[in-house]
N, C-alpha and C positions, 0 to 999 in steps of 0.2 A: 602299314597306311590305312589300314581300317580304321585307327584312331583318330585321323584327320577326317575320314568321312564322317565319323560318329560326331565328331566336334562342332559346338556351336559358333557362332558370330565371336561371343565374349572369349570364349576358350582359345581360338585361332589368334585373336590379337593379342593375347597373354604371351602364346608362344613366339608370335613375331618381335614382341618388345623385348623378350626374354632371349631372343637371338638362336632359339631353338631351331627353326626353320626361318627361311627367307621368303619374302615375297614372290620372289620368280619361281622358287620351287613349290610355293603353294601354287601358283598360276598354271605350272606346268602340270601339277596332278591333277586338279580339278577342271582342266582343259581338257586333258585328256579322258578323263571319266565323260565330259559333256559331248565330247566328238563320238565316243563309242556308245552313248545312252542308246538306249532300244525302245524308249518309252514314246518318243516323238515330242519330247519337251522342248528341244530346240529345233531353229529353224537349220535347214541343212546348208545354206550360206549365209547364218548368222554369225560366223567367225571371222576374226581377224587376229590371227595370231601375232603379228607385227605390233598391232596398236596394244594387245595385251599385255605382252612382254616390255613393251614400252612404258607402260603405266606401272607395272611390277617394279621394273627399275628405280622409276622416279621414286616410289616408295620405299625401296630399300633404300635410298640415298636420303630420304627425309629421316628413316629409322634411324640411320647411320649418324646423323646430326643429332640425335636425340628427340624426335618428335614422338612424343607418346600419346597421339591423337588415338581416341578407341578404336576406329574403324580402319586404321592406317593399313593398307595391304592388305585388308582381307577381300578375297574374291567374293562377285556380285554376279547375276545375272539381269537382264531387263526385259520385261514385257515387251513385245513387239509392237507396241501402242506407243512407245515413248520416242521420239526420234533421236538419233545418235549418229554424231557426224563421221565416226570411225567404223560404224557397223549399219548394214542394209536395214530398213525400215520398211514393213512391208503391211503392218495391220492385219496381218493374216491374212490378205487380199491379193488378186491377181490384179487389180486396179493399179497397186504400187508395187508390183513384182520388181525388184533390184533398183528401187528409189533408194538414193543416198543423199540425206540430209547435209545442207550446209552447218548445222548447227546443233547443239546437244539442247534437249530438254532441261528445264529449271532443276526437275529432281535429279537427273542425271548427272549434271553439273554439279549440284549440292552434294551428291554422294561420292563424286569421280575425283580424279588426281588432281591438282592444279586449281586455278581460280579460286581459292579458297574454299573448296571442296573437303570432304570427310576423307578423301584417298583410299577408297575401294576401289579394287581392279576387276574391270567388266570381263567376263569371259565371253559372253556372246547373249545373242536375241532369243527370248523363250516364245514358243509358238503360244497363241491364243485361237479364241473364235474370231471370224473375220468382224473387223471394227468394234470388236469387244459386244457381239452380238450373240449371244449365247449362253447355255446354262450346262454345256457338257464335253465344251472344245471336240466337238463333230464338227463345227463350221468352219474351222480352218481350211483355206484354199489350198494348203501344201501337205497336211497329214493330219490324222485322227491322233490325238495324245491320250496314251493308255495310263491307267490308274497302278501305280507300282503295288500297291497291294493286292490286285487281282489285275492282270493283263486284260482280262476279258469285260472289264468294266470301265468306264468315264472316270475322268479325274475330277468332272466339276468345271464350269466356266464361268465368265471368259478367260479366266487367268488360271487355265488348266495347266499349262506348261510350266509356269511359274511352280503351282502347287507340287506337280508331280517331280519337277528337279528337285527340289526341296527336301520332299518326302523318300525319294530314291538316292539321299545323299550325295547327289551328283554336285550341288553347289550350296553353302551354309545358308543362302540367303537369297530372294529375288524381291524385285519389285512388281506390284500387281496393279490395277484399278478397279474400283466397284463403282459402278454406276447403279444397280439393284441387288447386289450380293455377290460380286464377282469376285472379290476376296474372301468374304466368308465361307461362301459355299464350297468352293474348291478345298479351301483349308479344312473345313469339316470333313469332306470326302476322303482326303489324303492324310489326315490325323497329323497337321500341321497347325501353327499359331499364325493368324494374320490379323491384322487391325486395318478399319477405314476411318480416317480421321474425320472430324468435324469438316463440313463443305466449307472449302476455301482455306483451311490450314496448309495443303501443299497446292504449290502453284500447277495450273493446267498449261501453263506454257509450254509446246512441244510435246504436248500430249494429244494424239491424233483425236478428235472431238466426236463423240457419239451422241450425246444428250447432255449438253454444256451446263443447265442447270442441276443435274444430278452426277458427272462424273467427278471422280476423287482419288488421286493416288495414294498406295499404301504400302508398307512392307509386310513380306511374308518369310516367315521362319520356324525354327523348331522350338522357342520358346518366347514367353511376355519379354524376358529380359534382353532377351536379340532384338526383338521388334521395338522396345523402348530405345535401344542404342540407335537402331537404324532411323526411327521416327525423329529423333532430335536431330538429325541432319537434315533429313528431308525435308521440312517444315519450315519454313521462314519467309517473311514477307517479299512479295514479288510484284510490287504495284506497278513497276512501270511497263511490264509485259502481260500482266493477269489482271484483267479489271474484277475480277470473281476472288483476288486473293485478299485474304484478311490482314489488317495493318496489326499484326500482333507480333510481338518479339519472340525471337528461338526460344524454345523452353527445353529443359533438361527432363526429359519424361523418365529418366531414371532414379531421379532423385527422392521418389516417395515408394520406390518398391518395397521396401522392407516395413512400411506403416502397418501396425496391426489391425485387423479387420474389428476388432473391439474398440478403435477409436479412430477408424476411417472415414466415418461418417460425418455429415455436415453437423450433428447434434449427438456425437459420441459413436456408439456402434453403427458399423455400416448396415444399411436397409436395402434389401434386395427384393425390387418389386417382380413380382410372379404375375404375369396379366392371366386374369380367369379366363380369357377364351384360349389362351395357349397351354394352360396347365390344364385345362378339362378337354383338350384336344378336339376343340372347334375353332371355327375362325368368325362365328356370329352366333349368339345366344339361341341355342335350339338347333344350329345348323352342324351335323358332323363332318370333322375334317380329320381323314385318318392318318394319324401319325403311328409309325412303328412301335410298337410295345418296347423293343429295346432302346430305344430313344427315349423314352418317356422314363425307363426305368434308371437308364445311367446318368440322366439328366436331374432326376431325384435325388440318386446317391450324390452327385455332384454339389446340389443345394445342401443336402445333410452335411456335408464334409464341411463346406462353407459356414455352416451354422456353429459346427463344433469348434471352429476357428474364432469365432467371437461375432458372426453376421447375423442378422435378424431377417426373416422372411416375411413380407407383407403381401396381400394380396391387393392387384389393382386391375384397372380395366382400361381395353383400348378400343371402344366401343365401334371406331370407323376402320381398325386395322384390316378387316376383312375385305375392303373396297380397295385395297392396295393395288391389287394386280391389275384391272381395268385401269384405273387412274395412272399408274406407271408405263403402262404400253400404250396408252394415248398422248401421253407428255413425252413419253422418251423417243416414239416414232414422229411425233410432229417434228421435236427436236433435232432427230437424224436426217428426216427427210430435207430439212433446211440446210443442215450441216453437210451433208454428203452432195448436195447441189454442185459443189465447186469441182468433183470429180466429173468432167464433161469431156475431157479430151483435148481440151483446147489449151492449156498451159502445162499441165504436167499429168503425169500417171499416164496408164494405158490409152491408147487410141486405136481405134480399128483401123485395118490396112486399107479398106476398100470403100470407102463412105460414096454414095449417091451425090449427097448435098449436107449440108450443114444439119439439118435436122435427123437425117439417116445418120450421120455420124455420131450425134448424141445418143440415138437408141442404140446402135450396135457396139459403142463403147461401153454405155453403162450396161448392157444386158451381156456383153462380154466381160466385164471388168468386175461385177457384182455376184455373190453367191446368191443361193435362194433365199435366205433368210434375212439378209441385207435387203433385197428388194421387195421382201413382204413388208418389211418395217417401214420403208421409203413409201410404198403406196399405202400403207395404213395413215402413216403420218401426213401423207398429202390429202387422204379424204377427208381426214378430221381438222384439216386446216381449210379446206374447202369453203366456197360461199354457200349460205346454207345448214352446215354441219358446225362451223365453229362455235357457235354458242351451244349447241346441244352436246357436243363430247368434248373439245378442248379447254372451254371456258368452265364446264361443269367440272372437269377433272381438276382443274386450278382450284376451285372452291372446295372440292373435297380433301384436295390434298393440304389446304389449309386447315381442315378439321382434323384432319391426323396428325397434323404438327400441335394441334391444340391438346389434344388428347394426351401427347407426351407431355407437355408443358402442365397438365393437371398431374399426371401421374408422378412426377418428378416434385411434387410438392410433398408425396408420401414416401418416397424412397429416394435413395442416392443412386444407384444403377438397376437395369431391369435384367432378367435371365429368361432365357427361353431355349426353345431348339432353333438351330439355323435351318434345317430343311425337315420335310415332315418321314423322309425316308435316308437310306445311306446310298450310296452310288449306285447307280443301276448300270444294267449289262449295255453295251456298246450296241448301238442300233434300236433299243427297246423304244425309246420315243422319236427316233429319228423323222418317221411319217406324221407325227402328232405334235405340230408346234405348241397347242394349247397345253398338252401334257408337260411340256417344258415349261411352260409359263407358269404353271400352278405351282411348280416345284420353288418357285420363289416365295412363295405366301409370307414366311416370317423374316426375309430380309431386306423387303422393299418398305416396310414401313418407315424405318430408320432412314433410308436412304431418301423417301419424298421429304421427309422431316429435315434434312441436313445434319443427321447426329451423327456421331462417332459410334461405332460398333465394332464388334471383333468375335473371333471363333476362337475355342481352344478347345483341345482333344480331355474329353471325357470318359472315354472307354472304348469296348467294340462289340459289336453284335455277334450273333451266333456264328456267322460266317467269317469272324475275324476281320470285317470292313470299320474302319474309324467312325466314331461318333464326336459330333463337335456341339458344344453349348455355346450360345449366342449370348454376348454381353452387350447391352446399351447403356450409353452414358447422356447426360445431359452436354449441352453445347460446350466445347472446349474443354470437356472432362476427360481427355485420353490418359492422362497421367492416373486418375482415379481406377479407370477401367484396366490398365496395365497393374496397377498395384493389384486390384483383385484377382487377377490372372496369373501373376507373380506368386502370390501369396497360395492359390490353389495349387500351382506348380511346385511348391517347395514342400507339401504334403503329399503330393500323388507322383505317380512315374508314366502318365498315359503321353505327355510330351515328349518321353525320351525311347519309346516303342519306334522301332524300323519298321518299314514295310514288312510285312510277313508276322509281325508281333514280336519280334526280337528286340529285347532292352540293348 
C-alpha cells in the first residue's frame, strides 16, 4: 500500500484505467489515512463516508463503461473554504460550525463525479486558517495544522491543511485558494507543487469570500504534471454564477509540458526574469530584507539547472513590489470587512443565545463567532473605508496596486516568466509569530505582488535547508500563461527529484 501513498494523480489514474485497482478500493485506502491523520489536516467532522463511496461507485461504473477521463476515480480533498453539498463547510470558523451547503462550489462540481465533472472522489474537507486569513494555519477555530516534515513547525497558510495532507501522502491532491500567497507559501513550506491561476480563470462561485478582487482557486499536488491535469478541469467559464469569471474556453494545460525550454519562449529560448530586488535580497534599493542563505543558494542552483536546460536569465526590476504588504492588507481587509458583514446572526451561521436587543445580538454574535485575526482585519478594513480615511488609505492603495501591475507589464517585455523566492524563510516553529501579526504579514512579501496584479504564480520544490525543511521557488507568468509556467516547472522536475521527496526527505 505504500506504493499507493507515493503515487501521484497521473499514476493513480493509470492504475484505475488498467483495472489494477478500483475507485472504491482507492477511496477506502485514502479515507482510512485521512481519518487517522495526526497533522490536523482534516476537519474532524469533515468526512461523509456514504457520499465518498457513492462517488467512488459511480466512478467505477463509468470506468467499466470505458470512460478514460484522466482524473476519473482519483481521490481528492477540498479546502474548507469551498462549499460542498455532502460535506460540512465551516471556513475554519465557529461562525459556520456545522454548516451544510445546499449546493457545490463550481470548482468542486468541475472536479467531481456527475454534472460533466472530471470524476474525482471527495475524501473530506481540509482545515484552513479562519476565512482564509493567515500565513500559518494557526488561526483555525478547530485545530492547528502541523507540518509533516517537522511537527513542531507550521505548514503555512491559509491552505495549510491542503499542503500538509498532500505532503504527508494522505491524499494525492487537494484544492486550495490563494488571496495573497495561500497556495504558493504552504506548497513551499511543505515541499509540494501548487499553482494559482490568473484571476478569473477559476470560478469563485461557492468559494466563501475573503477579498473578492484577489481570491482565486488552484490545485495542490506533488508535481507540475498533476497540477496541470487538475487545473485543466478546474478552470472553465462560469459567467452565469461568477461576474469575475473570464470568458475563456477550457484549456488543456498538459499539452505543452514537454516543450523544451530552448524553444519555449516567445522568441525562441525561454527568458527567465530575475528581479533585481529579490535576487539581491532586498525589497527596495538599499533597504535590506533578510532572506535565508539556504533559500538563495537553492534558488540559484535551480536557475542554473534551468539555464543548462536551455533557458536564459535576464535581470528585471519591480520597483514598487516592496509596497505590496501595506497595499494588500489595506485592500484585502477593506474587502473582508464588506464580505463578512453578512455574518450577523440574522439569516445563517452562528447566533448568540441571549441577546438583549438587536445591536447586542450583532455584537455578541460576531464576537463569539469570529477569531482574533478575522476581527483584526474587519476592524482595519472598516477603518480604511471610513469617512476621512478612504482617500488616504484605500484609494491610495488602489493607485499603488496599479503601479505594481504596470511594473509586471514592463518586466514581461523583457522575459517570459519571472522566478524568485516564495518566502524569506522556511516554515517557522508553531507559536513563533502567534503574538506578532505584523511578522506574519511580512512573510508574504514575495507572493503578494503577483496577487495584486492578478497574475498566475506557482511554487515548486527546489531543495532543503540544513534542517531538512523544504524550499520552494516561485514562478510568475503573464496573464493567462499558466501553460508556460507548468511547462517550465515540469521541465525542471524531469531533471530533478526534489518533488519526489516525502516528508522527512525520503524518496
